[in-house]
C-alpha positions as a printed NumPy array, in Angstrom:
array([[  0.007,   0.008,  -0.011],
       [  2.847,   2.327,   0.935],
       [  4.539,   1.482,  -2.329],
       [  1.475,   2.403,  -4.356],
       [  1.145,   5.729,  -2.537],
       [  4.793,   6.614,  -3.252],
       [  4.351,   5.632,  -6.89 ],
       [  1.233,   7.811,  -7.131],
       [  3.024,  10.836,  -5.634],
       [  5.89 ,  10.404,  -8.139],
       [  3.46 ,  10.382, -11.06 ],
       [  1.755,  13.54 ,  -9.824],
       [  5.101,  15.241,  -9.391],
       [  6.231,  14.302, -12.925],
       [  3.001,  15.504, -14.504],
       [  3.059,  18.792, -12.547],
       [  6.67 ,  19.427, -13.619],
       [  5.813,  18.748, -17.312],
       [  2.834,  21.105, -17.245],
       [  4.865,  23.904, -15.573],
       [  7.756,  23.515, -18.004],
       [  5.453,  23.498, -21.04 ],
       [  3.683,  26.622, -19.773],
       [  6.989,  28.506, -19.359],
       [  8.165,  27.461, -22.831],
       [  4.931,  28.711, -24.378],
       [  5.164,  31.996, -22.502],
       [  8.77 ,  32.541, -23.63 ],
       [  7.828,  31.735, -27.213],
       [  5.057,  34.385, -27.136],
       [  7.366,  37.03 , -25.762],
       [ 10.151,  36.497, -28.33 ],
       [  8.121,  35.81 , -31.494],
       [  6.437,  38.855, -33.122],
       [  2.808,  38.385, -33.958],
       [  1.892,  39.175, -37.524],
       [ -1.867,  39.463, -37.714],
       [ -1.834,  40.041, -41.44 ],
       [  1.294,  38.529, -43.012],
       [  0.146,  39.17 , -46.569],
       [ -0.349,  42.853, -45.914],
       [  2.983,  43.187, -44.178],
       [  4.838,  41.87 , -47.181],
       [  3.222,  44.505, -49.339],
       [  4.47 ,  47.45 , -47.228],
       [  6.705,  49.738, -49.306],
       [  8.845,  52.515, -47.881],
       [  9.553,  55.471, -50.164],
       [ 12.521,  57.721, -49.449],
       [ 11.612,  61.215, -50.651],
       [ 14.543,  63.571, -51.316],
       [ 14.623,  67.243, -52.154],
       [ 16.776,  70.327, -51.657],
       [ 16.501,  73.85 , -50.26 ],
       [ 14.849,  75.412, -53.33 ],
       [ 12.456,  78.138, -52.334],
       [  9.568,  78.503, -52.947],
       [  9.234,  74.828, -53.984],
       [ 10.931,  73.156, -51.043],
       [ 12.651,  74.388, -47.877],
       [ 12.938,  73.62 , -44.164],
       [ 11.285,  75.696, -41.479],
       [ 11.194,  74.71 , -37.79 ],
       [ 12.466,  71.237, -38.763],
       [  9.541,  70.746, -41.119],
       [ 10.005,  70.521, -44.913],
       [  7.588,  72.923, -46.542],
       [  7.004,  74.536, -49.971],
       [  4.539,  74.694, -52.817],
       [  5.945,  71.519, -54.499],
       [  6.302,  69.788, -51.171],
       [  2.531,  70.025, -50.577],
       [  1.813,  68.466, -53.938],
       [  4.164,  65.555, -53.242],
       [  2.656,  64.955, -49.806],
       [ -0.835,  65.01 , -51.264],
       [  0.086,  62.477, -53.989],
       [  1.748,  60.07 , -51.6  ],
       [ -1.159,  60.307, -49.117],
       [ -3.35 ,  58.746, -51.832],
       [ -1.06 ,  55.72 , -52.131],
       [ -0.616,  52.78 , -49.698],
       [  3.059,  53.523, -49.327],
       [  4.912,  54.724, -46.259],
       [  7.425,  57.53 , -46.812],
       [  9.831,  59.892, -45.143],
       [ 11.09 ,  63.169, -46.594],
       [ 14.735,  64.355, -46.446],
       [ 16.242,  67.681, -47.453],
       [ 19.828,  67.386, -48.711],
       [ 22.193,  69.384, -50.943],
       [ 21.053,  68.796, -54.497],
       [ 24.046,  66.684, -55.528],
       [ 23.296,  64.2  , -52.753],
       [ 19.602,  64.003, -53.504],
       [ 20.28 ,  63.565, -57.216],
       [ 22.892,  60.85 , -56.624],
       [ 20.56 ,  58.889, -54.349],
       [ 17.715,  59.067, -56.85 ],
       [ 20.041,  57.994, -59.641],
       [ 21.246,  54.889, -57.904],
       [ 18.829,  53.618, -55.262],
       [ 15.428,  51.877, -55.522],
       [ 12.227,  53.349, -54.095],
       [ 13.493,  56.959, -54.114],
       [ 11.266,  59.89 , -55.108],
       [ 12.959,  63.188, -55.978],
       [ 11.561,  66.665, -56.39 ],
       [ 11.602,  69.316, -57.669],
       [ 13.687,  67.997, -60.555],
       [ 13.745,  69.771, -63.878],
       [ 12.874,  67.451, -66.775],
       [ 15.544,  67.602, -69.49 ],
       [ 16.448,  65.563, -72.48 ],
       [ 19.543,  64.244, -70.743],
       [ 17.539,  63.121, -67.698],
       [ 14.573,  61.68 , -69.6  ],
       [ 15.671,  58.05 , -69.354],
       [ 17.31 ,  58.363, -65.92 ],
       [ 14.034,  58.654, -63.998],
       [ 10.411,  57.534, -64.002],
       [  8.431,  60.762, -64.245],
       [  5.178,  61.407, -62.348],
       [  4.207,  64.971, -63.134],
       [  5.109,  68.676, -62.793],
       [  5.082,  70.155, -59.291],
       [  5.524,  73.826, -60.315],
       [  4.749,  76.083, -63.278],
       [  7.289,  76.601, -66.046],
       [ 10.139,  78.834, -64.955],
       [ 12.728,  80.794, -66.918],
       [ 16.458,  80.415, -66.154],
       [ 18.613,  83.507, -66.665],
       [ 22.223,  84.548, -66.358],
       [ 22.481,  87.3  , -63.735],
       [ 25.15 ,  89.805, -62.805],
       [ 25.605,  92.642, -60.369],
       [ 24.157,  95.824, -61.755],
       [ 27.383,  97.568, -60.887],
       [ 29.254,  95.301, -63.338],
       [ 28.839,  97.542, -66.348],
       [ 31.806,  95.822, -67.967],
       [ 29.707,  92.646, -68.546],
       [ 27.8  ,  92.844, -71.825],
       [ 26.501,  90.052, -74.02 ],
       [ 24.35 ,  89.381, -77.026],
       [ 24.851,  85.592, -77.02 ],
       [ 25.998,  82.948, -74.52 ],
       [ 29.369,  82.795, -76.289],
       [ 30.073,  86.254, -74.869],
       [ 29.831,  84.837, -71.357],
       [ 32.18 ,  81.882, -71.662],
       [ 35.249,  83.825, -70.459],
       [ 33.473,  84.717, -67.174],
       [ 33.301,  82.726, -63.914],
       [ 29.745,  81.404, -63.473],
       [ 28.344,  80.008, -60.225],
       [ 25.8  ,  77.208, -60.078],
       [ 24.763,  74.178, -58.066],
       [ 26.428,  70.858, -58.641],
       [ 24.486,  68.302, -60.753],
       [ 21.664,  70.796, -61.286],
       [ 19.955,  71.414, -64.61 ],
       [ 21.945,  74.637, -64.853],
       [ 25.207,  72.777, -64.313],
       [ 24.223,  70.348, -67.124],
       [ 23.335,  73.23 , -69.374],
       [ 26.698,  74.943, -68.852],
       [ 28.647,  71.72 , -69.543],
       [ 26.59 ,  70.953, -72.626],
       [ 27.276,  74.407, -74.011],
       [ 30.998,  74.197, -73.337],
       [ 31.373,  76.628, -70.449],
       [ 34.625,  75.883, -68.693],
       [ 34.831,  78.463, -65.916],
       [ 32.21 ,  77.033, -63.584],
       [ 32.146,  77.466, -59.785],
       [ 30.096,  74.72 , -58.143],
       [ 28.228,  75.785, -55.037],
       [ 26.209,  73.384, -52.901],
       [ 23.875,  75.9  , -51.168],
       [ 21.265,  77.888, -53.046],
       [ 21.636,  81.017, -50.925],
       [ 25.427,  80.835, -51.248],
       [ 25.263,  81.419, -54.974],
       [ 23.808,  84.901, -54.401],
       [ 26.256,  85.609, -51.558],
       [ 29.238,  84.754, -53.775],
       [ 27.906,  87.036, -56.502],
       [ 27.434,  89.883, -54.055],
       [ 30.975,  89.328, -52.729],
       [ 32.451,  89.387, -56.226],
       [ 33.762,  85.849, -56.06 ],
       [ 31.9  ,  84.948, -59.249],
       [ 31.03 ,  87.125, -62.257],
       [ 27.664,  85.582, -63.024],
       [ 25.163,  83.194, -61.643],
       [ 22.652,  81.136, -63.597],
       [ 19.366,  80.835, -61.715],
       [ 15.679,  80.126, -61.967],
       [ 13.772,  83.355, -61.917],
       [ 11.319,  82.358, -59.139],
       [ 14.056,  80.863, -57.005],
       [ 16.197,  83.986, -57.217],
       [ 13.276,  86.164, -56.088],
       [ 12.832,  84.009, -52.963],
       [ 16.574,  83.992, -52.165],
       [ 16.832,  87.769, -52.447],
       [ 13.831,  88.234, -50.17 ],
       [ 15.135,  85.767, -47.599],
       [ 18.557,  87.385, -47.499],
       [ 17.308,  90.998, -47.526],
       [ 19.07 ,  91.723, -50.791],
       [ 17.49 ,  94.384, -52.984],
       [ 16.498,  93.083, -56.419],
       [ 17.803,  96.396, -57.818],
       [ 21.375,  95.252, -57.18 ],
       [ 21.107,  92.344, -59.645],
       [ 20.062,  92.333, -63.275],
       [ 19.5  ,  89.79 , -66.028],
       [ 22.044,  89.298, -68.779],
       [ 20.565,  86.64 , -71.055],
       [ 17.881,  83.975, -71.05 ],
       [ 19.387,  80.5  , -70.778],
       [ 16.368,  78.234, -71.052],
       [ 12.843,  77.533, -69.782],
       [ 12.144,  74.62 , -67.478],
       [  9.45 ,  72.852, -65.505],
       [ 10.132,  71.103, -62.16 ],
       [  8.768,  67.557, -61.762],
       [  8.48 ,  64.814, -59.185],
       [ 10.083,  61.57 , -60.377],
       [ 11.048,  58.106, -59.104],
       [ 14.422,  56.441, -59.392],
       [ 14.746,  54.053, -62.326],
       [ 15.14 ,  51.11 , -59.877],
       [ 11.655,  51.72 , -58.498],
       [  9.07 ,  49.208, -59.71 ],
       [  6.509,  50.281, -62.315],
       [  3.678,  49.273, -59.98 ],
       [  4.75 ,  51.864, -57.401],
       [  5.171,  54.552, -60.074],
       [  1.775,  53.831, -61.581],
       [  0.005,  54.26 , -58.247],
       [  1.709,  57.606, -57.748],
       [  0.819,  58.713, -61.303],
       [ -2.814,  57.753, -60.713],
       [ -2.934,  59.821, -57.507],
       [ -1.226,  62.736, -59.241],
       [ -3.615,  62.744, -62.187],
       [ -6.59 ,  62.634, -59.822],
       [ -5.64 ,  65.972, -58.227],
       [ -3.152,  67.804, -60.393],
       [ -3.532,  66.596, -64.011],
       [ -4.64 ,  70.061, -65.228],
       [ -2.663,  72.228, -62.814],
       [  0.468,  72.869, -64.882],
       [ -0.595,  72.539, -68.497],
       [  1.757,  74.138, -70.965],
       [  4.098,  73.106, -73.764],
       [  7.277,  71.305, -72.639],
       [ 10.343,  73.446, -73.227],
       [ 13.475,  71.464, -72.491],
       [ 16.908,  73.06 , -72.121],
       [ 18.85 ,  72.965, -75.344]])
C-alpha cells in the first residue's frame, strides 16, 4: 500500500513538472516571436525615401519641417497611395545621386531635361514653367553680351549636378564654380567671387527676399532656357509603385500645370 502511494506521488510530481515547463516554454515563445496578424499585408508594405533640396519656394525647411509649394503636392500624392514615406532635405548633388542609384526613391523638384529623360520615371510637374537666366551685379557695367558665347570667359556660379550645371557643360562653359547651397550662390555674386550666376527666376526672387538683398542690385544678362520642375522616381523603383503615384497625381493635379514642354537645349 505504501509502495502504491509513493508511486502515485511520483506520477503527480512528474505531470506537474511537465505542465509547468510547457507553460513557461509557451510564454517565452510568445514574448520572443512577433505576432503578424496580417502577413500578406506586411509583405506589401513599401517605404519610399523622398529627397529634395532647399529650393524656395518649392521646397525648404522651417522649424524642422519641410515645406514649400511643391512639397505640398508631393505629400498629397503620396497620401493617396498605400506607401509609407519619409522626406529628407539634402544638398542637390546628394539627392540627385541617391535618386540616380537607389530603388524606391522619389525626388523633387527636378527639372525634366532631354539628358535626364531616361534616368528617372516621371510622375508629373510640381511647379509652373520657370525661366532660367544669367544674372550679374548691376554695378558690373563691364559685362555685356548678345549671345552665350560672350559669357564663356566669365566665372559662373551654379549648383552641382543641377539642370543649370548640365546646361553649362553641354554648351562648353569651362569656368564654372560649383556651389552646394542655393543662398550661397547669391552671396558669392554679391561678394564678387563669381562674375555671373545662372538661376531660376522664381528661385532667385525668394533667395533675395530671404537674405534681404534688394533686387535692384542684380540684373539679367541673357535667357538661358525655360524649365518645368517635376516629381520623379528612381529608375530602380518598380513600375507598380510609379503607376500608383501617377494615378494619384492625375486625380488631383492633371490640369494644374498645362503648358508646352520646353526642354533646355
